[in-house]
N, C-alpha and C positions, 0 to 999 in steps of 0.2 A: 869952632872954626877948623881945628886940626882934623876933625872927623870928616868935614865937608871936603877938604883938600885930599884926604886919603880916598874918599869915595870917588872923587873926580879922577884921580890917578888910576884907581882900579878899573873904572869904566873905560878910560883911555887905553889901558893895557889890554883889556878883554876885546875891545873893538879892533885894536891893531892886530891882535892874534887872529881874529875872525877874518879880517881883510886879507892878511897874508895867507891864511889857510885856504881861502876861496880862490887864490891865484895858482894853486897847485895844478899841474897838468894831469888830466885824467889818463888812466892807463888804457891803451888800445888792446881790446881782447879779440881773439880769433884763433884760427887754426895755424899752428906754427910748423906743421909737417910739410915739407916741400913735395913729398910723394902723394899728397892728397889732391883732390880735384878742386878744393876750395882753400888752398894755401893763401895766407895773408902775410906778405913780407913785412908789413908794417905792424903786425901784432907783437905786443910786448908780453902778453900773458896768454897762454893757451887756454881756451875756454871749453875744450872737449868737443868741439863741433866738427872735427875733421871727418871728411867723407872720401871714400876711395872707389876707384873703378879699375877693373882689369880687363884685358882682352885676350882672346885666343883665336887661332886660325887652324882649321883642319886642312890637311893636304895629303895627297898620295902621288906616287911616281908612275911612270909609264908601265912598268911591269904590273903594278896593281890595277891600273886602268885596263890593260890588255886582259888580265884575268877576269875582271868584272864583266867586260864585254863578252868574253868567251863563255861566261857563266849565264849570259842572257840578261844581265842587268843593264838597263838603259839610263836610269836616273836614280839619284840618291837623295834622300831627305834626312836632314840632320836635326836631332832633338837635344836640347840641354835642359835638364830638370823637367823632362816630359813635355817641353814646349818646342814647337817647330821654330828653328832659327835660320834655316836656309836650305837650299837644294842646289844640285849641280848635275850635269850630264856625266855619265861614267867615262866618257871619252875625253873629258877635260882633266889634264894632269899637270904636274909641276916637275921641273928638273931639280928643284930645291925648295926649301920652305919659303912660301910667299910672306910678304909683310902683312900685318894686320891691316885690313881695309883695302888691300890691293885689288884692283879690278878683276872680277871673276872668282875671287876667293870666298870661302864661307868663313866670315869673321863674326865673332860674338863679343859684344861689349857688355860686361856684367857690372851692375851696381853692387858694390861690396858693403855698402853702408859704412859703419865705423870700423869694419874689419880690414886688415891689410891682406888677408888671404881668405879664400872661401873655396871649399870643395863642391863640385857639381857632378852630377851624373850625365852621361851622354849615350846616345844610341844613333846608329846610322842604318837606315833601311832602304831597300830598293822600292820600285813602284808597286811591287806585289806584296809588300809588307815583310819580305825576308830580311831579317836583321843580320848585317855583316859585321858590325862592331858595336861594342858597348863597354862601358867602364866609368872611371872617374877621372876628372881633371881638376887641377888646382889653379884658380884665378889668383894672380898676385897683383897688388896695387901698382899702378903706373907701369905695367909690363905687358908685352905681347908674347904669349906663349904659343909656339907652333906644335901641333900634335899630328904626327905622321901616322897615317893609316896604311897598314900593309896587309895584303891578301895573297 
């Protein structure tokens, strides 16, 4: 009889623990970095899924525009990592750096994957293929970088 009572008590204890354990709140996983494009403010545990995006805008001032026009260039084509990302008339210029996405600007949004920074190559050519600028730029997560071109 004592053994039966002990067995019933053990079963009751194990059942109680199992019920209490199943009531535990599950941990919300996700990206905890507010600089990412998929930030989850409710995440309690970072799951390594953070993804980033950076932006850059090219611009030049009136003096550069005047020099390009005087050189016979009418239009520019912009390349980032060998891919055409935009074009503009050489007569279009800025008095200061435009905002990324501003009307008339050449803005590039780059998927950075899980990196917060990524280096890219750029080239700017006129309508005859004459290259005026080339180099590297760094895209930074959640940031708009203005790159001034001078001639």
